[in-house]
All heavy atoms as a GROMACS GRO file, in nm:
protein
  593
    1MET      N    1  -5.631  12.089  -0.784
    1MET     CA    2  -5.600  12.149  -0.912
    1MET      C    3  -5.450  12.138  -0.936
    1MET      O    4  -5.374  12.118  -0.846
    1MET     CB    5  -5.644  12.294  -0.913
    1MET     CG    6  -5.795  12.310  -0.914
    1MET     SD    7  -5.841  12.482  -0.932
    1MET     CE    8  -5.947  12.497  -0.789
    2ARG      N    9  -5.415  12.159  -1.060
    2ARG     CA   10  -5.273  12.150  -1.097
    2ARG      C   11  -5.231  12.272  -1.176
    2ARG      O   12  -5.314  12.351  -1.218
    2ARG     CB   13  -5.248  12.022  -1.176
    2ARG     CG   14  -5.324  12.014  -1.305
    2ARG     CD   15  -5.316  11.874  -1.367
    2ARG     NE   16  -5.402  11.870  -1.483
    2ARG     CZ   17  -5.359  11.873  -1.608
    2ARG    NH1   18  -5.230  11.878  -1.634
    2ARG    NH2   19  -5.443  11.871  -1.709
    3VAL      N   20  -5.102  12.285  -1.196
    3VAL     CA   21  -5.048  12.394  -1.276
    3VAL      C   22  -5.053  12.352  -1.423
    3VAL      O   23  -5.011  12.242  -1.458
    3VAL     CB   24  -4.903  12.427  -1.233
    3VAL    CG1   25  -4.842  12.531  -1.324
    3VAL    CG2   26  -4.900  12.473  -1.088
    4VAL      N   27  -5.107  12.441  -1.506
    4VAL     CA   28  -5.118  12.412  -1.649
    4VAL      C   29  -5.066  12.531  -1.730
    4VAL      O   30  -5.055  12.642  -1.679
    4VAL     CB   31  -5.264  12.383  -1.691
    4VAL    CG1   32  -5.315  12.257  -1.623
    4VAL    CG2   33  -5.357  12.500  -1.660
    5ARG      N   34  -5.034  12.502  -1.856
    5ARG     CA   35  -4.996  12.607  -1.951
    5ARG      C   36  -5.087  12.591  -2.071
    5ARG      O   37  -5.090  12.487  -2.133
    5ARG     CB   38  -4.852  12.591  -1.995
    5ARG     CG   39  -4.753  12.614  -1.882
    5ARG     CD   40  -4.614  12.607  -1.937
    5ARG     NE   41  -4.573  12.744  -1.958
    5ARG     CZ   42  -4.451  12.788  -1.942
    5ARG    NH1   43  -4.355  12.706  -1.912
    5ARG    NH2   44  -4.422  12.914  -1.960
    6ASP      N   45  -5.161  12.695  -2.102
    6ASP     CA   46  -5.255  12.690  -2.213
    6ASP      C   47  -5.236  12.817  -2.295
    6ASP      O   48  -5.261  12.927  -2.246
    6ASP     CB   49  -5.398  12.680  -2.159
    6ASP     CG   50  -5.503  12.670  -2.267
    6ASP    OD1   51  -5.470  12.687  -2.387
    6ASP    OD2   52  -5.619  12.644  -2.232
    7ARG      N   53  -5.193  12.803  -2.418
    7ARG     CA   54  -5.166  12.919  -2.505
    7ARG      C   55  -5.289  13.007  -2.523
    7ARG      O   56  -5.278  13.125  -2.551
    7ARG     CB   57  -5.115  12.873  -2.642
    7ARG     CG   58  -4.979  12.812  -2.636
    7ARG     CD   59  -4.876  12.917  -2.670
    7ARG     NE   60  -4.744  12.862  -2.648
    7ARG     CZ   61  -4.652  12.922  -2.576
    7ARG    NH1   62  -4.676  13.036  -2.519
    7ARG    NH2   63  -4.534  12.868  -2.560
    8GLU      N   64  -5.409  12.951  -2.509
    8GLU     CA   65  -5.531  13.029  -2.528
    8GLU      C   66  -5.570  13.110  -2.405
    8GLU      O   67  -5.660  13.193  -2.411
    8GLU     CB   68  -5.646  12.936  -2.569
    8GLU     CG   69  -5.622  12.872  -2.705
    8GLU     CD   70  -5.740  12.791  -2.752
    8GLU    OE1   71  -5.852  12.814  -2.704
    8GLU    OE2   72  -5.718  12.704  -2.838
    9HIS      N   73  -5.506  13.083  -2.292
    9HIS     CA   74  -5.536  13.155  -2.168
    9HIS      C   75  -5.406  13.205  -2.107
    9HIS      O   76  -5.308  13.133  -2.101
    9HIS     CB   77  -5.608  13.064  -2.068
    9HIS     CG   78  -5.740  13.016  -2.117
    9HIS    ND1   79  -5.754  12.901  -2.190
    9HIS    CD2   80  -5.863  13.070  -2.108
    9HIS    CE1   81  -5.880  12.885  -2.222
    9HIS    NE2   82  -5.949  12.986  -2.174
   10SER      N   83  -5.407  13.326  -2.064
   10SER     CA   84  -5.292  13.386  -1.993
   10SER      C   85  -5.165  13.382  -2.076
   10SER      O   86  -5.056  13.369  -2.022
   10SER     CB   87  -5.271  13.317  -1.859
   10SER     OG   88  -5.385  13.328  -1.779
   11ASP      N   89  -5.179  13.388  -2.208
   11ASP     CA   90  -5.062  13.389  -2.298
   11ASP      C   91  -4.969  13.271  -2.276
   11ASP      O   92  -4.848  13.282  -2.296
   11ASP     CB   93  -4.984  13.520  -2.284
   11ASP     CG   94  -5.065  13.641  -2.325
   11ASP    OD1   95  -5.143  13.630  -2.421
   11ASP    OD2   96  -5.050  13.746  -2.260
   12GLY      N   97  -5.022  13.160  -2.230
   12GLY     CA   98  -4.940  13.041  -2.208
   12GLY      C   99  -4.863  13.041  -2.078
   12GLY      O  100  -4.786  12.950  -2.051
   13ALA      N  101  -4.884  13.143  -1.994
   13ALA     CA  102  -4.816  13.147  -1.865
   13ALA      C  103  -4.871  13.036  -1.775
   13ALA      O  104  -4.989  13.001  -1.785
   13ALA     CB  105  -4.838  13.283  -1.798
   14PRO      N  106  -4.790  12.979  -1.689
   14PRO     CA  107  -4.838  12.877  -1.597
   14PRO      C  108  -4.947  12.934  -1.505
   14PRO      O  109  -4.929  13.040  -1.445
   14PRO     CB  110  -4.715  12.838  -1.516
   14PRO     CG  111  -4.598  12.885  -1.596
   14PRO     CD  112  -4.647  13.004  -1.674
   15THR      N  113  -5.059  12.864  -1.499
   15THR     CA  114  -5.172  12.906  -1.415
   15THR      C  115  -5.222  12.787  -1.335
   15THR      O  116  -5.192  12.672  -1.366
   15THR     CB  117  -5.289  12.960  -1.499
   15THR    OG1  118  -5.334  12.857  -1.588
   15THR    CG2  119  -5.248  13.082  -1.580
   16ILE      N  120  -5.303  12.816  -1.236
   16ILE     CA  121  -5.371  12.710  -1.162
   16ILE      C  122  -5.492  12.669  -1.245
   16ILE      O  123  -5.575  12.753  -1.280
   16ILE     CB  124  -5.414  12.757  -1.022
   16ILE    CG1  125  -5.292  12.801  -0.940
   16ILE    CG2  126  -5.491  12.649  -0.949
   16ILE    CD1  127  -5.192  12.691  -0.912
   17GLU      N  128  -5.499  12.542  -1.277
   17GLU     CA  129  -5.602  12.488  -1.365
   17GLU      C  130  -5.742  12.535  -1.325
   17GLU      O  131  -5.779  12.532  -1.208
   17GLU     CB  132  -5.597  12.336  -1.360
   17GLU     CG  133  -5.693  12.267  -1.452
   17GLU     CD  134  -5.680  12.116  -1.447
   17GLU    OE1  135  -5.655  12.063  -1.336
   17GLU    OE2  136  -5.693  12.054  -1.552
   18GLY      N  137  -5.815  12.583  -1.424
   18GLY     CA  138  -5.953  12.622  -1.404
   18GLY      C  139  -5.975  12.758  -1.340
   18GLY      O  140  -6.088  12.799  -1.319
   19THR      N  141  -5.866  12.829  -1.309
   19THR     CA  142  -5.882  12.958  -1.241
   19THR      C  143  -5.829  13.075  -1.322
   19THR      O  144  -5.874  13.188  -1.302
   19THR     CB  145  -5.808  12.960  -1.106
   19THR    OG1  146  -5.667  12.954  -1.130
   19THR    CG2  147  -5.852  12.846  -1.016
   20GLY      N  148  -5.731  13.053  -1.407
   20GLY     CA  149  -5.665  13.163  -1.477
   20GLY      C  150  -5.570  13.242  -1.388
   20GLY      O  151  -5.512  13.341  -1.431
   21ILE      N  152  -5.552  13.198  -1.265
   21ILE     CA  153  -5.460  13.266  -1.173
   21ILE      C  154  -5.318  13.222  -1.204
   21ILE      O  155  -5.286  13.102  -1.201
   21ILE     CB  156  -5.497  13.236  -1.026
   21ILE    CG1  157  -5.638  13.286  -0.997
   21ILE    CG2  158  -5.395  13.299  -0.931
   21ILE    CD1  159  -5.695  13.241  -0.864
   22ARG      N  160  -5.233  13.319  -1.234
   22ARG     CA  161  -5.096  13.289  -1.273
   22ARG      C  162  -5.009  13.253  -1.154
   22ARG      O  163  -5.016  13.315  -1.048
   22ARG     CB  164  -5.035  13.409  -1.344
   22ARG     CG  165  -5.098  13.440  -1.478
   22ARG     CD  166  -5.036  13.563  -1.538
   22ARG     NE  167  -5.101  13.597  -1.663
   22ARG     CZ  168  -5.036  13.627  -1.774
   22ARG    NH1  169  -4.905  13.631  -1.775
   22ARG    NH2  170  -5.103  13.656  -1.884
   23VAL      N  171  -4.924  13.153  -1.177
   23VAL     CA  172  -4.826  13.112  -1.076
   23VAL      C  173  -4.740  13.232  -1.036
   23VAL      O  174  -4.712  13.253  -0.919
   23VAL     CB  175  -4.739  12.997  -1.131
   23VAL    CG1  176  -4.617  12.974  -1.043
   23VAL    CG2  177  -4.822  12.870  -1.144
   24GLU      N  178  -4.702  13.311  -1.135
   24GLU     CA  179  -4.616  13.426  -1.108
   24GLU      C  180  -4.683  13.527  -1.014
   24GLU      O  181  -4.618  13.588  -0.930
   24GLU     CB  182  -4.577  13.493  -1.239
   24GLU     CG  183  -4.466  13.593  -1.224
   24GLU     CD  184  -4.407  13.635  -1.357
   24GLU    OE1  185  -4.471  13.616  -1.462
   24GLU    OE2  186  -4.296  13.689  -1.354
   25GLY      N  187  -4.815  13.544  -1.026
   25GLY     CA  188  -4.887  13.634  -0.937
   25GLY      C  189  -4.886  13.584  -0.793
   25GLY      O  190  -4.872  13.663  -0.698
   26ILE      N  191  -4.901  13.454  -0.778
   26ILE     CA  192  -4.898  13.394  -0.644
   26ILE      C  193  -4.758  13.409  -0.584
   26ILE      O  194  -4.742  13.449  -0.468
   26ILE     CB  195  -4.940  13.246  -0.651
   26ILE    CG1  196  -5.086  13.236  -0.697
   26ILE    CG2  197  -4.918  13.176  -0.518
   26ILE    CD1  198  -5.129  13.098  -0.739
   27ALA      N  199  -4.656  13.380  -0.665
   27ALA     CA  200  -4.518  13.391  -0.617
   27ALA      C  201  -4.483  13.535  -0.582
   27ALA      O  202  -4.415  13.561  -0.483
   27ALA     CB  203  -4.421  13.338  -0.722
   28SER      N  204  -4.533  13.630  -0.660
   28SER     CA  205  -4.507  13.771  -0.632
   28SER      C  206  -4.572  13.813  -0.500
   28SER      O  207  -4.511  13.886  -0.422
   28SER     CB  208  -4.561  13.857  -0.747
   28SER     OG  209  -4.539  13.993  -0.720
   29ALA      N  210  -4.694  13.766  -0.477
   29ALA     CA  211  -4.761  13.798  -0.351
   29ALA      C  212  -4.680  13.744  -0.233
   29ALA      O  213  -4.670  13.808  -0.128
   29ALA     CB  214  -4.902  13.740  -0.350
   30TYR      N  215  -4.622  13.628  -0.251
   30TYR     CA  216  -4.544  13.564  -0.145
   30TYR      C  217  -4.407  13.631  -0.128
   30TYR      O  218  -4.371  13.671  -0.018
   30TYR     CB  219  -4.527  13.415  -0.178
   30TYR     CG  220  -4.446  13.338  -0.079
   30TYR    CD1  221  -4.498  13.304   0.045
   30TYR    CD2  222  -4.316  13.298  -0.108
   30TYR    CE1  223  -4.424  13.232   0.137
   30TYR    CE2  224  -4.241  13.226  -0.018
   30TYR     CZ  225  -4.294  13.193   0.104
   30TYR     OH  226  -4.221  13.122   0.195
   31GLU      N  227  -4.334  13.642  -0.239
   31GLU     CA  228  -4.196  13.692  -0.232
   31GLU      C  229  -4.185  13.842  -0.214
   31GLU      O  230  -4.106  13.889  -0.136
   31GLU     CB  231  -4.121  13.655  -0.361
   31GLU     CG  232  -4.048  13.526  -0.355
   31GLU     CD  233  -3.948  13.512  -0.468
   31GLU    OE1  234  -3.952  13.587  -0.567
   31GLU    OE2  235  -3.863  13.423  -0.455
   32HIS      N  236  -4.261  13.916  -0.291
   32HIS     CA  237  -4.242  14.061  -0.296
   32HIS      C  238  -4.336  14.138  -0.204
   32HIS      O  239  -4.300  14.244  -0.155
   32HIS     CB  240  -4.256  14.112  -0.439
   32HIS     CG  241  -4.158  14.046  -0.533
   32HIS    ND1  242  -4.022  14.068  -0.527
   32HIS    CD2  243  -4.175  13.955  -0.631
   32HIS    CE1  244  -3.961  13.995  -0.617
   32HIS    NE2  245  -4.051  13.926  -0.684
   33SER      N  246  -4.456  14.084  -0.183
   33SER     CA  247  -4.551  14.154  -0.098
   33SER      C  248  -4.554  14.101   0.044
   33SER      O  249  -4.616  14.160   0.131
   33SER     CB  250  -4.692  14.148  -0.159
   33SER     OG  251  -4.691  14.212  -0.285
   34GLY      N  252  -4.489  13.986   0.065
   34GLY     CA  253  -4.477  13.933   0.201
   34GLY      C  254  -4.599  13.861   0.255
   34GLY      O  255  -4.610  13.839   0.375
   35TYR      N  256  -4.693  13.824   0.166
   35TYR     CA  257  -4.810  13.750   0.212
   35TYR      C  258  -4.774  13.606   0.243
   35TYR      O  259  -4.693  13.545   0.173
   35TYR     CB  260  -4.920  13.750   0.105
   35TYR     CG  261  -4.988  13.883   0.087
   35TYR    CD1  262  -4.956  13.965  -0.021
   35TYR    CD2  263  -5.084  13.927   0.177
   35TYR    CE1  264  -5.019  14.087  -0.040
   35TYR    CE2  265  -5.147  14.049   0.160
   35TYR     CZ  266  -5.114  14.129   0.052
   35TYR     OH  267  -5.175  14.249   0.035
   36SER      N  268  -4.834  13.552   0.348
   36SER     CA  269  -4.816  13.411   0.381
   36SER      C  270  -4.907  13.329   0.289
   36SER      O  271  -5.002  13.382   0.230
   36SER     CB  272  -4.854  13.385   0.527
   36SER     OG  273  -4.995  13.394   0.543
   37PRO      N  274  -4.881  13.199   0.275
   37PRO     CA  275  -4.971  13.116   0.195
   37PRO      C  276  -5.117  13.125   0.240
   37PRO      O  277  -5.208  13.131   0.157
   37PRO     CB  278  -4.914  12.975   0.212
   37PRO     CG  279  -4.767  13.000   0.226
   37PRO     CD  280  -4.760  13.125   0.312
   38ASP      N  281  -5.141  13.131   0.370
   38ASP     CA  282  -5.278  13.145   0.421
   38ASP      C  283  -5.339  13.277   0.374
   38ASP      O  284  -5.456  13.282   0.336
   38ASP     CB  285  -5.282  13.139   0.574
   38ASP     CG  286  -5.267  12.999   0.628
   38ASP    OD1  287  -5.321  12.904   0.565
   38ASP    OD2  288  -5.201  12.982   0.732
   39GLU      N  289  -5.262  13.384   0.378
   39GLU     CA  290  -5.312  13.515   0.334
   39GLU      C  291  -5.340  13.516   0.183
   39GLU      O  292  -5.434  13.581   0.137
   39GLU     CB  293  -5.213  13.625   0.370
   39GLU     CG  294  -5.204  13.649   0.520
   39GLU     CD  295  -5.089  13.740   0.559
   39GLU    OE1  296  -4.980  13.733   0.496
   39GLU    OE2  297  -5.109  13.820   0.653
   40ILE      N  298  -5.259  13.441   0.108
   40ILE     CA  299  -5.280  13.434  -0.036
   40ILE      C  300  -5.414  13.368  -0.068
   40ILE      O  301  -5.482  13.409  -0.162
   40ILE     CB  302  -5.162  13.363  -0.106
   40ILE    CG1  303  -5.036  13.451  -0.091
   40ILE    CG2  304  -5.192  13.336  -0.254
   40ILE    CD1  305  -4.907  13.384  -0.134
   41THR      N  306  -5.455  13.271   0.012
   41THR     CA  307  -5.587  13.210  -0.011
   41THR      C  308  -5.699  13.310   0.014
   41THR      O  309  -5.808  13.296  -0.042
   41THR     CB  310  -5.612  13.084   0.076
   41THR    OG1  311  -5.609  13.120   0.214
   41THR    CG2  312  -5.509  12.976   0.048
   42GLN      N  313  -5.674  13.411   0.094
   42GLN     CA  314  -5.774  13.516   0.115
   42GLN      C  315  -5.774  13.613  -0.004
   42GLN      O  316  -5.878  13.667  -0.041
   42GLN     CB  317  -5.746  13.590   0.246
   42GLN     CG  318  -5.767  13.501   0.367
   42GLN     CD  319  -5.721  13.566   0.496
   42GLN    OE1  320  -5.697  13.686   0.501
   42GLN    NE2  321  -5.706  13.486   0.601
   43LEU      N  322  -5.656  13.636  -0.064
   43LEU     CA  323  -5.648  13.720  -0.183
   43LEU      C  324  -5.713  13.652  -0.303
   43LEU      O  325  -5.772  13.718  -0.388
   43LEU     CB  326  -5.501  13.749  -0.218
   43LEU     CG  327  -5.421  13.836  -0.124
   43LEU    CD1  328  -5.275  13.838  -0.167
   43LEU    CD2  329  -5.477  13.976  -0.120
   44TYR      N  330  -5.698  13.521  -0.311
   44TYR     CA  331  -5.750  13.440  -0.420
   44TYR      C  332  -5.842  13.332  -0.362
   44TYR      O  333  -5.800  13.218  -0.342
   44TYR     CB  334  -5.636  13.373  -0.498
   44TYR     CG  335  -5.538  13.468  -0.562
   44TYR    CD1  336  -5.413  13.490  -0.507
   44TYR    CD2  337  -5.571  13.532  -0.682
   44TYR    CE1  338  -5.321  13.575  -0.568
   44TYR    CE2  339  -5.480  13.617  -0.743
   44TYR     CZ  340  -5.356  13.639  -0.686
   44TYR     OH  341  -5.266  13.722  -0.747
   45PRO      N  342  -5.967  13.365  -0.333
   45PRO     CA  343  -6.056  13.270  -0.266
   45PRO      C  344  -6.082  13.141  -0.344
   45PRO      O  345  -6.124  13.042  -0.284
   45PRO     CB  346  -6.186  13.348  -0.249
   45PRO     CG  347  -6.153  13.490  -0.272
   45PRO     CD  348  -6.028  13.495  -0.352
   46ASP      N  349  -6.053  13.139  -0.474
   46ASP     CA  350  -6.071  13.018  -0.554
   46ASP      C  351  -5.961  12.915  -0.528
   46ASP      O  352  -5.971  12.801  -0.574
   46ASP     CB  353  -6.075  13.050  -0.704
   46ASP     CG  354  -6.201  13.124  -0.744
   46ASP    OD1  355  -6.301  13.118  -0.670
   46ASP    OD2  356  -6.199  13.189  -0.850
   47LEU      N  357  -5.857  12.955  -0.456
   47LEU     CA  358  -5.744  12.866  -0.432
   47LEU      C  359  -5.748  12.805  -0.293
   47LEU      O  360  -5.783  12.872  -0.196
   47LEU     CB  361  -5.611  12.941  -0.446
   47LEU     CG  362  -5.581  13.006  -0.580
   47LEU    CD1  363  -5.443  13.072  -0.575
   47LEU    CD2  364  -5.589  12.905  -0.692
   48SER      N  365  -5.711  12.679  -0.286
   48SER     CA  366  -5.692  12.614  -0.156
   48SER      C  367  -5.548  12.638  -0.112
   48SER      O  368  -5.464  12.683  -0.192
   48SER     CB  369  -5.718  12.464  -0.168
   48SER     OG  370  -5.614  12.402  -0.244
   49LEU      N  371  -5.520  12.607   0.012
   49LEU     CA  372  -5.384  12.621   0.063
   49LEU      C  373  -5.290  12.530  -0.017
   49LEU      O  374  -5.178  12.568  -0.050
   49LEU     CB  375  -5.380  12.589   0.212
   49LEU     CG  376  -5.248  12.613   0.285
   49LEU    CD1  377  -5.201  12.757   0.268
   49LEU    CD2  378  -5.264  12.578   0.432
   50GLY      N  379  -5.339  12.412  -0.052
   50GLY     CA  380  -5.260  12.320  -0.135
   50GLY      C  381  -5.228  12.379  -0.271
   50GLY      O  382  -5.118  12.360  -0.323
   51ASP      N  383  -5.325  12.450  -0.331
   51ASP     CA  384  -5.302  12.515  -0.460
   51ASP      C  385  -5.190  12.617  -0.450
   51ASP      O  386  -5.104  12.627  -0.538
   51ASP     CB  387  -5.428  12.585  -0.511
   51ASP     CG  388  -5.542  12.492  -0.544
   51ASP    OD1  389  -5.516  12.375  -0.582
   51ASP    OD2  390  -5.658  12.537  -0.532
   52VAL      N  391  -5.191  12.694  -0.343
   52VAL     CA  392  -5.088  12.797  -0.323
   52VAL      C  393  -4.951  12.730  -0.309
   52VAL      O  394  -4.854  12.772  -0.375
   52VAL     CB  395  -5.119  12.885  -0.200
   52VAL    CG1  396  -5.002  12.978  -0.169
   52VAL    CG2  397  -5.247  12.964  -0.223
   53HIS      N  398  -4.943  12.627  -0.229
   53HIS     CA  399  -4.815  12.558  -0.212
   53HIS      C  400  -4.770  12.491  -0.342
   53HIS      O  401  -4.651  12.492  -0.375
   53HIS     CB  402  -4.822  12.457  -0.098
   53HIS     CG  403  -4.817  12.522   0.037
   53HIS    ND1  404  -4.700  12.570   0.091
   53HIS    CD2  405  -4.914  12.549   0.126
   53HIS    CE1  406  -4.725  12.623   0.210
   53HIS    NE2  407  -4.854  12.611   0.233
   54ARG      N  408  -4.863  12.437  -0.417
   54ARG     CA  409  -4.832  12.375  -0.546
   54ARG      C  410  -4.776  12.481  -0.643
   54ARG      O  411  -4.678  12.458  -0.713
   54ARG     CB  412  -4.959  12.311  -0.604
   54ARG     CG  413  -4.938  12.210  -0.710
   54ARG     CD  414  -5.065  12.130  -0.746
   54ARG     NE  415  -5.186  12.154  -0.670
   54ARG     CZ  416  -5.219  12.094  -0.554
   54ARG    NH1  417  -5.138  12.007  -0.499
   54ARG    NH2  418  -5.333  12.120  -0.493
   55ALA      N  419  -4.839  12.599  -0.645
   55ALA     CA  420  -4.792  12.708  -0.730
   55ALA      C  421  -4.652  12.754  -0.689
   55ALA      O  422  -4.566  12.778  -0.775
   55ALA     CB  423  -4.890  12.825  -0.725
   56LEU      N  424  -4.630  12.768  -0.560
   56LEU     CA  425  -4.498  12.810  -0.512
   56LEU      C  426  -4.392  12.705  -0.544
   56LEU      O  427  -4.280  12.739  -0.584
   56LEU     CB  428  -4.502  12.840  -0.362
   56LEU     CG  429  -4.583  12.964  -0.323
   56LEU    CD1  430  -4.594  12.973  -0.171
   56LEU    CD2  431  -4.525  13.090  -0.383
   57ALA      N  432  -4.426  12.578  -0.529
   57ALA     CA  433  -4.332  12.471  -0.562
   57ALA      C  434  -4.298  12.475  -0.712
   57ALA      O  435  -4.182  12.464  -0.750
   57ALA     CB  436  -4.389  12.335  -0.524
   58TYR      N  437  -4.400  12.495  -0.795
   58TYR     CA  438  -4.378  12.506  -0.939
   58TYR      C  439  -4.287  12.625  -0.969
   58TYR      O  440  -4.193  12.614  -1.047
   58TYR     CB  441  -4.511  12.520  -1.012
   58TYR     CG  442  -4.497  12.523  -1.161
   58TYR    CD1  443  -4.510  12.407  -1.236
   58TYR    CD2  444  -4.468  12.642  -1.228
   58TYR    CE1  445  -4.494  12.410  -1.374
   58TYR    CE2  446  -4.452  12.645  -1.365
   58TYR     CZ  447  -4.465  12.529  -1.438
   58TYR     OH  448  -4.450  12.532  -1.574
   59TYR      N  449  -4.316  12.737  -0.907
   59TYR     CA  450  -4.236  12.858  -0.927
   59TYR      C  451  -4.089  12.832  -0.894
   59TYR      O  452  -4.000  12.864  -0.973
   59TYR     CB  453  -4.292  12.971  -0.842
   59TYR     CG  454  -4.210  13.098  -0.848
   59TYR    CD1  455  -4.218  13.183  -0.958
   59TYR    CD2  456  -4.125  13.133  -0.744
   59TYR    CE1  457  -4.143  13.300  -0.965
   59TYR    CE2  458  -4.050  13.249  -0.749
   59TYR     CZ  459  -4.059  13.332  -0.860
   59TYR     OH  460  -3.983  13.447  -0.865
   60TYR      N  461  -4.063  12.776  -0.777
   60TYR     CA  462  -3.925  12.755  -0.736
   60TYR      C  463  -3.858  12.644  -0.816
   60TYR      O  464  -3.736  12.649  -0.840
   60TYR     CB  465  -3.915  12.731  -0.585
   60TYR     CG  466  -3.940  12.858  -0.509
   60TYR    CD1  467  -4.054  12.873  -0.430
   60TYR    CD2  468  -3.853  12.966  -0.519
   60TYR    CE1  469  -4.080  12.992  -0.364
   60TYR    CE2  470  -3.878  13.085  -0.452
   60TYR     CZ  471  -3.990  13.097  -0.374
   60TYR     OH  472  -4.016  13.215  -0.309
   61ASP      N  473  -3.934  12.545  -0.863
   61ASP     CA  474  -3.878  12.441  -0.950
   61ASP      C  475  -3.840  12.497  -1.086
   61ASP      O  476  -3.754  12.440  -1.154
   61ASP     CB  477  -3.976  12.326  -0.969
   61ASP     CG  478  -3.986  12.234  -0.849
   61ASP    OD1  479  -3.898  12.242  -0.759
   61ASP    OD2  480  -4.081  12.154  -0.844
   62HIS      N  481  -3.903  12.606  -1.128
   62HIS     CA  482  -3.880  12.666  -1.260
   62HIS      C  483  -3.834  12.811  -1.250
   62HIS      O  484  -3.854  12.891  -1.341
   62HIS     CB  485  -4.009  12.659  -1.343
   62HIS     CG  486  -4.056  12.520  -1.366
   62HIS    ND1  487  -4.143  12.458  -1.280
   62HIS    CD2  488  -4.026  12.431  -1.463
   62HIS    CE1  489  -4.166  12.335  -1.325
   62HIS    NE2  490  -4.096  12.317  -1.436
   63ILE      N  491  -3.770  12.845  -1.141
   63ILE     CA  492  -3.738  12.986  -1.114
   63ILE      C  493  -3.651  13.049  -1.222
   63ILE      O  494  -3.669  13.167  -1.256
   63ILE     CB  495  -3.676  13.003  -0.973
   63ILE    CG1  496  -3.682  13.151  -0.933
   63ILE    CG2  497  -3.536  12.946  -0.967
   63ILE    CD1  498  -3.669  13.175  -0.786
   64ASP      N  499  -3.561  12.973  -1.280
   64ASP     CA  500  -3.476  13.031  -1.385
   64ASP      C  501  -3.560  13.072  -1.506
   64ASP      O  502  -3.534  13.176  -1.566
   64ASP     CB  503  -3.367  12.932  -1.428
   64ASP     CG  504  -3.262  12.912  -1.320
   64ASP    OD1  505  -3.243  13.004  -1.236
   64ASP    OD2  506  -3.198  12.805  -1.319
   65ASP      N  507  -3.661  12.994  -1.539
   65ASP     CA  508  -3.751  13.029  -1.649
   65ASP      C  509  -3.826  13.158  -1.619
   65ASP      O  510  -3.842  13.244  -1.706
   65ASP     CB  511  -3.853  12.918  -1.676
   65ASP     CG  512  -3.786  12.789  -1.723
   65ASP    OD1  513  -3.676  12.796  -1.780
   65ASP    OD2  514  -3.847  12.682  -1.702
   66PHE      N  515  -3.874  13.171  -1.496
   66PHE     CA  516  -3.947  13.293  -1.458
   66PHE      C  517  -3.855  13.414  -1.459
   66PHE      O  518  -3.894  13.521  -1.505
   66PHE     CB  519  -4.011  13.277  -1.320
   66PHE     CG  520  -4.134  13.192  -1.321
   66PHE    CD1  521  -4.129  13.059  -1.284
   66PHE    CD2  522  -4.257  13.244  -1.361
   66PHE    CE1  523  -4.242  12.981  -1.286
   66PHE    CE2  524  -4.371  13.167  -1.363
   66PHE     CZ  525  -4.364  13.034  -1.325
   67ARG      N  526  -3.736  13.399  -1.410
   67ARG     CA  527  -3.642  13.512  -1.407
   67ARG      C  528  -3.601  13.551  -1.547
   67ARG      O  529  -3.588  13.670  -1.576
   67ARG     CB  530  -3.521  13.477  -1.322
   67ARG     CG  531  -3.553  13.475  -1.175
   67ARG     CD  532  -3.433  13.448  -1.091
   67ARG     NE  533  -3.469  13.454  -0.951
   67ARG     CZ  534  -3.398  13.402  -0.854
   67ARG    NH1  535  -3.284  13.340  -0.880
   67ARG    NH2  536  -3.437  13.412  -0.729
   68THR      N  537  -3.582  13.456  -1.635
   68THR     CA  538  -3.545  13.485  -1.773
   68THR      C  539  -3.658  13.557  -1.845
   68THR      O  540  -3.636  13.658  -1.911
   68THR     CB  541  -3.510  13.355  -1.849
   68THR    OG1  542  -3.400  13.293  -1.784
   68THR    CG2  543  -3.474  13.384  -1.993
   69SER      N  544  -3.781  13.509  -1.828
   69SER     CA  545  -3.893  13.571  -1.899
   69SER      C  546  -3.924  13.710  -1.845
   69SER      O  547  -3.965  13.797  -1.919
   69SER     CB  548  -4.019  13.483  -1.893
   69SER     OG  549  -4.067  13.474  -1.761
   70SER      N  550  -3.900  13.734  -1.717
   70SER     CA  551  -3.930  13.866  -1.662
   70SER      C  552  -3.821  13.967  -1.693
   70SER      O  553  -3.842  14.086  -1.686
   70SER     CB  554  -3.952  13.858  -1.510
   70SER     OG  555  -3.834  13.821  -1.446
   71SER      N  556  -3.703  13.919  -1.734
   71SER     CA  557  -3.595  14.012  -1.767
   71SER      C  558  -3.594  14.047  -1.915
   71SER      O  559  -3.521  14.136  -1.956
   71SER     CB  560  -3.459  13.954  -1.727
   71SER     OG  561  -3.430  13.839  -1.804
   72GLU      N  562  -3.676  13.978  -1.996
   72GLU     CA  563  -3.684  14.011  -2.139
   72GLU      C  564  -3.760  14.139  -2.157
   72GLU      O  565  -3.862  14.162  -2.093
   72GLU     CB  566  -3.752  13.898  -2.216
   72GLU     CG  567  -3.672  13.770  -2.217
   72GLU     CD  568  -3.748  13.655  -2.283
   72GLU    OE1  569  -3.865  13.675  -2.322
   72GLU    OE2  570  -3.690  13.548  -2.295
   73PRO      N  571  -3.712  14.226  -2.244
   73PRO     CA  572  -3.785  14.352  -2.266
   73PRO      C  573  -3.918  14.327  -2.333
   73PRO      O  574  -3.932  14.236  -2.414
   73PRO     CB  575  -3.691  14.431  -2.358
   73PRO     CG  576  -3.600  14.329  -2.420
   73PRO     CD  577  -3.593  14.214  -2.323
   74ALA      N  578  -4.016  14.407  -2.299
   74ALA     CA  579  -4.148  14.396  -2.361
   74ALA      C  580  -4.140  14.443  -2.505
   74ALA      O  581  -4.066  14.535  -2.538
   74ALA     CB  582  -4.250  14.481  -2.284
   75SER      N  583  -4.217  14.376  -2.592
   75SER     CA  584  -4.215  14.416  -2.732
   75SER      C  585  -4.296  14.543  -2.752
   75SER      O  586  -4.397  14.566  -2.685
   75SER     CB  587  -4.267  14.303  -2.820
   75SER     OG  588  -4.397  14.268  -2.779
   76ALA      N  589  -4.251  14.626  -2.842
   76ALA     CA  590  -4.317  14.756  -2.865
   76ALA      C  591  -4.436  14.744  -2.955
   76ALA      O  592  -4.456  14.663  -3.033
   76ALA     CB  593  -4.217  14.853  -2.923
   0.00000   0.00000   0.00000
């Protein structure tokens, strides 16, 4: 599977194709919760280990975009 952006799903956030699982959720599990890539596949059984690594690579390749979007205030 690959990382896709679809405005009709997940508000256009990058997701793993065909799953609706957001790249940001995978990265958060890795960075903030301390899960290993193997453990993340247990959290998200639809993902292969390659999918997790692909998502993390995408996240780190676009980290400035993720940091910018997460620092924007939510609209009221």
